[in-house]
TIRO-2110 file (N, C-alpha, C; in Angstrom, 1 decimal):
// TIRO-2110
61.0, 54.9, 112.1, N, 1, A
60.0, 55.9, 112.3, CA, 1, A
59.4, 56.4, 111.0, C, 1, A
58.2, 56.5, 110.9, N, 2, A
57.5, 57.0, 109.7, CA, 2, A
56.6, 58.1, 110.1, C, 2, A
56.7, 59.3, 109.4, N, 3, A
55.8, 60.4, 109.7, CA, 3, A
55.1, 60.8, 108.4, C, 3, A
53.9, 61.2, 108.5, N, 4, A
53.1, 61.6, 107.4, CA, 4, A
52.7, 63.1, 107.5, C, 4, A
52.8, 63.8, 106.4, N, 5, A
52.4, 65.2, 106.4, CA, 5, A
51.5, 65.5, 105.2, C, 5, A
50.6, 66.4, 105.3, N, 6, A
49.8, 66.8, 104.2, CA, 6, A
49.3, 68.2, 104.4, C, 6, A
48.7, 68.8, 103.3, N, 7, A
48.2, 70.1, 103.4, CA, 7, A
49.2, 71.2, 103.8, C, 7, A
48.8, 72.0, 104.7, N, 8, A
49.7, 73.1, 105.2, CA, 8, A
50.9, 72.6, 105.9, C, 8, A
50.8, 71.5, 106.6, N, 9, A
52.0, 71.0, 107.3, CA, 9, A
53.1, 70.6, 106.3, C, 9, A
52.7, 69.9, 105.2, N, 10, A
53.6, 69.5, 104.1, CA, 10, A
54.2, 70.8, 103.5, C, 10, A
53.4, 71.8, 103.2, N, 11, A
53.9, 73.0, 102.5, CA, 11, A
54.9, 73.7, 103.4, C, 11, A
54.6, 73.8, 104.7, N, 12, A
55.5, 74.4, 105.6, CA, 12, A
56.8, 73.7, 105.7, C, 12, A
56.8, 72.3, 105.8, N, 13, A
58.0, 71.5, 105.9, CA, 13, A
58.8, 71.7, 104.7, C, 13, A
58.2, 71.6, 103.5, N, 14, A
59.0, 71.7, 102.3, CA, 14, A
59.6, 73.1, 102.1, C, 14, A
58.9, 74.1, 102.5, N, 15, A
59.4, 75.5, 102.4, CA, 15, A
60.6, 75.7, 103.4, C, 15, A
60.6, 74.9, 104.5, N, 16, A
61.6, 75.1, 105.5, CA, 16, A
62.9, 74.3, 105.2, C, 16, A
62.9, 73.4, 104.2, N, 17, A
64.1, 72.6, 103.9, CA, 17, A
65.1, 73.6, 103.2, C, 17, A
66.3, 73.5, 103.8, N, 18, A
67.4, 74.3, 103.2, CA, 18, A
68.1, 73.4, 102.1, C, 18, A
68.6, 74.0, 101.1, N, 19, A
69.2, 73.3, 100.0, CA, 19, A
70.4, 72.4, 100.4, C, 19, A
71.1, 72.9, 101.4, N, 20, A
72.3, 72.2, 101.9, CA, 20, A
71.9, 70.9, 102.7, C, 20, A
70.6, 70.7, 103.0, N, 21, A
70.2, 69.5, 103.7, CA, 21, A
69.8, 68.4, 102.8, C, 21, A
69.7, 68.7, 101.5, N, 22, A
69.2, 67.7, 100.5, CA, 22, A
70.4, 67.0, 99.8, C, 22, A
70.3, 65.7, 99.9, N, 23, A
71.4, 64.9, 99.2, CA, 23, A
71.0, 64.8, 97.7, C, 23, A
69.8, 64.4, 97.4, N, 24, A
69.4, 64.3, 96.0, CA, 24, A
67.8, 64.3, 95.9, C, 24, A
67.4, 64.6, 94.7, N, 25, A
65.9, 64.6, 94.4, CA, 25, A
65.7, 63.8, 93.1, C, 25, A
64.7, 62.9, 93.2, N, 26, A
64.4, 62.1, 92.1, CA, 26, A
62.9, 62.3, 91.7, C, 26, A
62.6, 62.5, 90.5, N, 27, A
61.2, 62.6, 90.1, CA, 27, A
60.7, 61.3, 89.4, C, 27, A
59.7, 60.7, 89.9, N, 28, A
59.2, 59.4, 89.4, CA, 28, A
57.8, 59.8, 88.8, C, 28, A
57.7, 59.9, 87.5, N, 29, A
56.4, 60.3, 86.9, CA, 29, A
55.4, 59.2, 86.7, C, 29, A
55.9, 58.0, 86.7, N, 30, A
55.1, 56.8, 86.5, CA, 30, A
55.5, 55.7, 87.5, C, 30, A
55.0, 55.9, 88.8, N, 31, A
55.5, 55.0, 89.9, CA, 31, A
55.0, 53.6, 89.7, C, 31, A
55.9, 52.6, 90.1, N, 32, A
55.6, 51.2, 90.1, CA, 32, A
54.6, 50.8, 91.2, C, 32, A
54.3, 49.6, 91.2, N, 33, A
53.3, 49.1, 92.3, CA, 33, A
53.9, 49.1, 93.7, C, 33, A
55.2, 49.3, 93.8, N, 34, A
55.9, 49.3, 95.1, CA, 34, A
55.5, 50.5, 95.9, C, 34, A
54.9, 51.5, 95.2, N, 35, A
54.5, 52.8, 95.9, CA, 35, A
53.0, 52.7, 96.1, C, 35, A
52.5, 53.5, 97.1, N, 36, A
51.1, 53.5, 97.4, CA, 36, A
50.3, 54.0, 96.2, C, 36, A
49.1, 53.6, 96.2, N, 37, A
48.2, 54.0, 95.1, CA, 37, A
47.9, 55.5, 95.1, C, 37, A
48.0, 56.1, 96.2, N, 38, A
47.8, 57.6, 96.3, CA, 38, A
48.9, 58.4, 95.6, C, 38, A
50.0, 57.7, 95.2, N, 39, A
51.0, 58.4, 94.5, CA, 39, A
50.9, 58.3, 93.0, C, 39, A
49.6, 58.1, 92.6, N, 40, A
49.4, 57.9, 91.1, CA, 40, A
49.7, 59.1, 90.3, C, 40, A
49.8, 60.3, 90.8, N, 41, A
50.1, 61.5, 90.1, CA, 41, A
51.6, 61.6, 89.9, C, 41, A
52.4, 60.8, 90.6, N, 42, A
53.8, 60.9, 90.5, CA, 42, A
54.4, 61.0, 91.9, C, 42, A
55.7, 60.8, 92.0, N, 43, A
56.4, 60.9, 93.3, CA, 43, A
57.7, 61.7, 93.2, C, 43, A
57.9, 62.5, 94.2, N, 44, A
59.1, 63.3, 94.3, CA, 44, A
59.9, 62.6, 95.5, C, 44, A
61.0, 62.0, 95.2, N, 45, A
61.8, 61.3, 96.2, CA, 45, A
62.9, 62.2, 96.6, C, 45, A
62.9, 62.7, 97.8, N, 46, A
63.9, 63.7, 98.3, CA, 46, A
64.7, 63.0, 99.4, C, 46, A
66.0, 62.7, 99.1, N, 47, A
66.9, 62.1, 100.0, CA, 47, A
67.6, 63.2, 100.8, C, 47, A
67.5, 63.2, 102.1, N, 48, A
68.1, 64.1, 103.0, CA, 48, A
69.4, 63.6, 103.4, C, 48, A
70.3, 64.6, 103.7, N, 49, A
71.6, 64.2, 104.2, CA, 49, A
71.5, 63.5, 105.6, C, 49, A
72.3, 62.6, 105.9, N, 50, A
72.1, 61.8, 107.2, CA, 50, A
72.1, 62.7, 108.4, C, 50, A
72.8, 63.7, 108.5, N, 51, A
72.9, 64.6, 109.6, CA, 51, A
71.5, 65.3, 109.9, C, 51, A
70.7, 65.4, 108.9, N, 52, A
69.4, 66.1, 109.0, CA, 52, A
68.4, 65.2, 109.6, C, 52, A
68.3, 64.0, 109.2, N, 53, A
67.3, 63.0, 109.7, CA, 53, A
67.7, 62.4, 111.0, C, 53, A
67.0, 62.6, 112.1, N, 54, A
67.4, 62.1, 113.4, CA, 54, A
67.3, 60.6, 113.4, C, 54, A
68.4, 60.0, 114.0, N, 55, A
68.4, 58.5, 114.2, CA, 55, A
68.1, 57.7, 112.9, C, 55, A
68.6, 58.1, 111.8, N, 56, A
68.3, 57.5, 110.6, CA, 56, A
69.5, 57.0, 109.8, C, 56, A
69.4, 55.8, 109.2, N, 57, A
70.5, 55.3, 108.5, CA, 57, A
70.5, 55.8, 107.0, C, 57, A
69.3, 55.9, 106.5, N, 58, A
69.1, 56.4, 105.1, CA, 58, A
67.9, 57.3, 105.0, C, 58, A
68.0, 58.5, 105.3, N, 59, A
66.8, 59.4, 105.4, CA, 59, A
66.1, 59.5, 104.0, C, 59, A
64.8, 59.5, 103.9, N, 60, A
64.1, 59.5, 102.7, CA, 60, A
62.8, 60.2, 102.9, C, 60, A
62.5, 61.2, 102.1, N, 61, A
61.2, 61.8, 102.1, CA, 61, A
60.5, 61.6, 100.8, C, 61, A
59.4, 60.9, 100.8, N, 62, A
58.6, 60.7, 99.6, CA, 62, A
57.4, 61.7, 99.6, C, 62, A
57.3, 62.4, 98.5, N, 63, A
56.1, 63.3, 98.3, CA, 63, A
55.2, 62.6, 97.3, C, 63, A
54.1, 62.1, 97.7, N, 64, A
53.2, 61.5, 96.8, CA, 64, A
52.2, 62.5, 96.2, C, 64, A
52.3, 62.7, 94.9, N, 65, A
51.4, 63.6, 94.2, CA, 65, A
50.1, 63.0, 93.9, C, 65, A
49.0, 63.6, 94.3, N, 66, A
47.7, 63.0, 94.1, CA, 66, A
47.0, 63.9, 93.1, C, 66, A
45.8, 64.3, 93.4, N, 67, A
45.0, 65.1, 92.5, CA, 67, A
45.6, 66.5, 92.4, C, 67, A
45.1, 67.3, 91.5, N, 68, A
45.6, 68.6, 91.2, CA, 68, A
45.8, 69.4, 92.6, C, 68, A
47.0, 69.9, 92.8, N, 69, A
47.4, 70.7, 93.9, CA, 69, A
47.3, 70.0, 95.3, C, 69, A
47.3, 68.6, 95.3, N, 70, A
47.3, 67.9, 96.6, CA, 70, A
48.5, 67.0, 96.6, C, 70, A
49.0, 66.8, 97.8, N, 71, A
50.1, 65.8, 98.0, CA, 71, A
50.2, 65.3, 99.4, C, 71, A
50.8, 64.2, 99.6, N, 72, A
51.1, 63.7, 100.9, CA, 72, A
52.5, 63.3, 101.0, C, 72, A
53.1, 63.5, 102.2, N, 73, A
54.6, 63.2, 102.3, CA, 73, A
54.7, 62.1, 103.4, C, 73, A
55.7, 61.3, 103.2, N, 74, A
56.0, 60.3, 104.3, CA, 74, A
57.5, 60.3, 104.4, C, 74, A
58.0, 60.4, 105.7, N, 75, A
59.4, 60.4, 106.0, CA, 75, A
59.8, 58.9, 106.5, C, 75, A
60.7, 58.3, 105.8, N, 76, A
61.2, 57.0, 106.2, CA, 76, A
62.6, 57.1, 106.6, C, 76, A
63.0, 56.3, 107.7, N, 77, A
64.4, 56.3, 108.1, CA, 77, A
65.2, 55.5, 107.1, C, 77, A
END
């Protein structure tokens, strides 16, 4: 399952994340070609604890930073 969030939906989701649901956070300031071009401003890789992501083996939230003050997020199982 892949979900995409942007704008107010992304802001609301990120604000609702509790610190105890986060496994780790990785900042990628110069992403490689394996990431979408829209992540050219950088990527915040947020790994959630398995109990948080429904039906997921390795929950992962990628926040793709685009132009100033804009971002898109994608949830991957």
